[in-house]
C-alpha positions as CSV (number, residue, x, y, z in Angstrom):
1,M,49.5,136.1,-138.0
2,T,50.8,137.1,-134.6
3,Y,48.3,139.9,-134.3
4,N,45.4,137.7,-135.3
5,L,46.5,135.2,-132.7
6,I,46.4,137.9,-130.0
7,L,43.0,139.2,-131.2
8,F,41.5,135.7,-131.1
9,A,43.0,134.9,-127.7
10,A,41.7,138.2,-126.3
11,L,38.1,137.5,-127.6
12,F,38.3,133.8,-126.4
13,L,39.4,135.0,-122.9
14,A,36.7,137.8,-123.0
15,L,34.0,135.1,-123.5
16,W,35.4,132.7,-121.0
17,S,35.9,135.4,-118.4
18,A,32.3,136.6,-119.0
19,I,31.0,133.1,-118.5
20,V,32.9,132.6,-115.2
21,G,32.0,136.1,-114.0
22,G,28.3,135.5,-114.9
23,I,28.2,132.3,-113.0
24,F,29.6,134.0,-110.0
25,W,27.2,136.9,-110.5
26,A,24.2,134.5,-110.4
27,F,25.5,133.0,-107.2
28,S,25.8,136.4,-105.6
29,G,22.6,137.7,-107.0
30,F,20.1,134.9,-106.2
31,I,21.5,131.5,-105.6
32,M,23.2,132.3,-102.2
33,K,20.3,134.4,-101.1
34,A,18.0,131.4,-101.7
35,L,20.3,128.9,-100.0
36,V,20.7,131.2,-96.9
37,R,16.9,131.7,-96.7
38,A,16.3,127.9,-96.6
39,E,16.5,126.0,-93.4
40,P,20.2,125.8,-92.4
41,D,20.5,122.0,-92.9
42,A,18.9,122.2,-96.3
43,G,21.0,125.2,-97.4
44,I,24.2,123.6,-96.2
45,E,23.4,120.3,-97.8
46,A,22.7,122.0,-101.2
47,M,25.8,124.1,-101.0
48,Q,27.9,121.0,-100.2
49,Q,26.4,119.2,-103.1
50,I,27.2,122.2,-105.4
51,N,30.8,122.3,-104.2
52,K,31.2,118.5,-104.9
53,T,29.5,118.7,-108.3
54,V,31.5,121.7,-109.7
55,I,34.8,120.0,-109.4
56,G,35.9,118.8,-112.9
57,T,33.6,121.1,-114.8
58,Q,34.5,123.6,-117.5
59,F,33.8,126.2,-115.0
60,V,36.6,125.1,-112.7
61,A,38.9,124.7,-115.8
62,G,38.1,128.3,-116.6
63,I,39.1,129.5,-113.2
64,L,42.3,127.6,-113.4
65,L,43.2,128.1,-117.0
66,I,42.2,131.8,-117.6
67,P,45.1,133.0,-115.3
68,V,47.6,130.9,-117.2
69,L,46.3,131.9,-120.6
70,S,46.1,135.5,-119.5
71,I,49.7,135.6,-118.2
72,G,50.8,133.8,-121.4
73,L,49.0,136.2,-123.6
74,A,50.4,139.2,-121.7
75,V,54.0,137.9,-122.1
76,Y,53.4,137.2,-125.8
77,A,51.7,140.6,-126.3
78,W,54.6,142.3,-124.5
79,G,56.9,141.5,-127.5
80,S,54.2,141.8,-130.2
81,V,52.0,144.8,-129.7
82,T,52.4,148.4,-128.3
83,G,50.4,151.2,-126.7
84,L,46.8,150.7,-125.6
85,P,46.3,147.2,-126.8
86,L,49.3,146.1,-124.7
87,F,48.1,148.0,-121.6
88,V,44.6,146.5,-121.7
89,I,45.9,143.0,-122.2
90,L,48.2,143.4,-119.2
91,L,45.4,145.1,-117.2
92,A,43.1,142.1,-117.9
93,A,45.6,139.7,-116.4
94,L,46.2,142.0,-113.4
95,I,42.5,142.0,-112.7
96,F,41.6,138.4,-113.2
97,V,44.4,136.7,-111.4
98,P,44.0,138.4,-107.9
99,S,40.2,139.0,-108.0
100,V,39.1,135.6,-109.3
101,F,42.0,133.1,-109.1
102,F,43.5,134.0,-105.8
103,M,40.2,135.0,-104.2
104,T,39.0,131.5,-105.0
105,L,42.0,129.7,-103.7
106,A,42.5,131.8,-100.6
107,G,39.0,132.8,-99.7
108,N,36.1,130.8,-101.1
109,V,37.6,127.3,-101.3
110,P,38.9,127.3,-97.6
111,M,35.4,128.4,-96.6
112,N,33.9,125.6,-98.7
113,N,36.4,123.0,-97.1
114,R,35.4,124.1,-93.6
115,L,31.7,123.9,-94.4
116,A,32.3,120.3,-95.7
117,S,34.2,119.3,-92.6
118,L,31.6,120.4,-90.0
119,D,29.8,117.7,-88.1
120,R,26.2,117.4,-89.1
121,D,25.0,117.5,-85.5
122,S,27.2,120.3,-84.2
123,E,25.8,123.6,-83.1
124,E,28.8,125.2,-84.8
125,R,27.5,124.2,-88.2
126,T,24.4,126.4,-88.0
127,A,26.4,129.3,-86.7
128,Y,29.0,128.8,-89.3
129,W,26.4,128.7,-92.1
130,A,25.2,132.2,-91.1
131,Y,28.8,133.5,-91.3
132,Y,29.4,131.6,-94.4
133,G,26.4,133.0,-96.2
134,R,27.5,136.6,-95.6
135,H,31.3,136.3,-96.0
136,W,31.4,133.8,-98.8
137,T,28.9,135.9,-100.8
138,R,31.0,139.0,-100.2
139,L,34.1,137.3,-101.5
140,N,32.0,136.0,-104.4
141,H,31.0,139.6,-105.3
142,V,34.8,140.3,-105.9
143,R,35.0,137.3,-108.1
144,A,32.0,138.2,-110.1
145,F,33.2,141.7,-110.6
146,G,36.7,140.5,-111.6
147,G,35.4,138.1,-114.2
148,V,33.0,140.5,-115.8
149,A,35.6,143.4,-115.6
150,T,38.2,141.1,-117.3
151,A,35.8,140.2,-120.1
152,V,35.1,143.9,-120.7
153,I,38.8,144.6,-120.7
154,Y,39.6,141.8,-123.1
155,L,36.9,143.1,-125.4
156,A,38.5,146.6,-125.1
157,A,41.8,145.0,-126.1
158,A,40.3,143.5,-129.2
159,V,38.8,146.9,-130.2
160,A,42.1,148.6,-129.5
161,L,44.0,146.1,-131.6
162,I,41.7,146.8,-134.5
163,A,41.5,150.6,-133.9
164,T,45.4,150.9,-133.8
165,G,45.8,148.8,-136.9
166,Q,47.8,146.2,-135.1
167,V,45.6,143.4,-136.4
């Protein structure tokens, strides 16, 4: 039963990480490009509305819960599985936590907060929007890669569990 729980947890985290990474990928790939190409006031307003709307969604729940579940799974797996499955489960947590969770908290969210705080009539707002578009998107690339890489690694963990007979 323990091994099946680990397998199902790895598959669940693979799916959830893929969804989170895919949403970030869409933002990096075309959403931010479109927002930056729009008139600054329109792009800023759209981004501010996105930032307000995303709070309380399953997407944010994923960003906040995947690290907790990943660390919990890693701790549980430490005492339950060996070899390659254990290594890749640990690796998945080591990738997601800094690249998605910490990058979000330390990079993208502070930038979102600053964007929200700028006076609508200030010249700084337009200048910050140009900076924001470039730098926020670069940070988001890291989050997109981290989410997708974590998903692939959790899938590898599931395959390794099966291949090594630990399921």
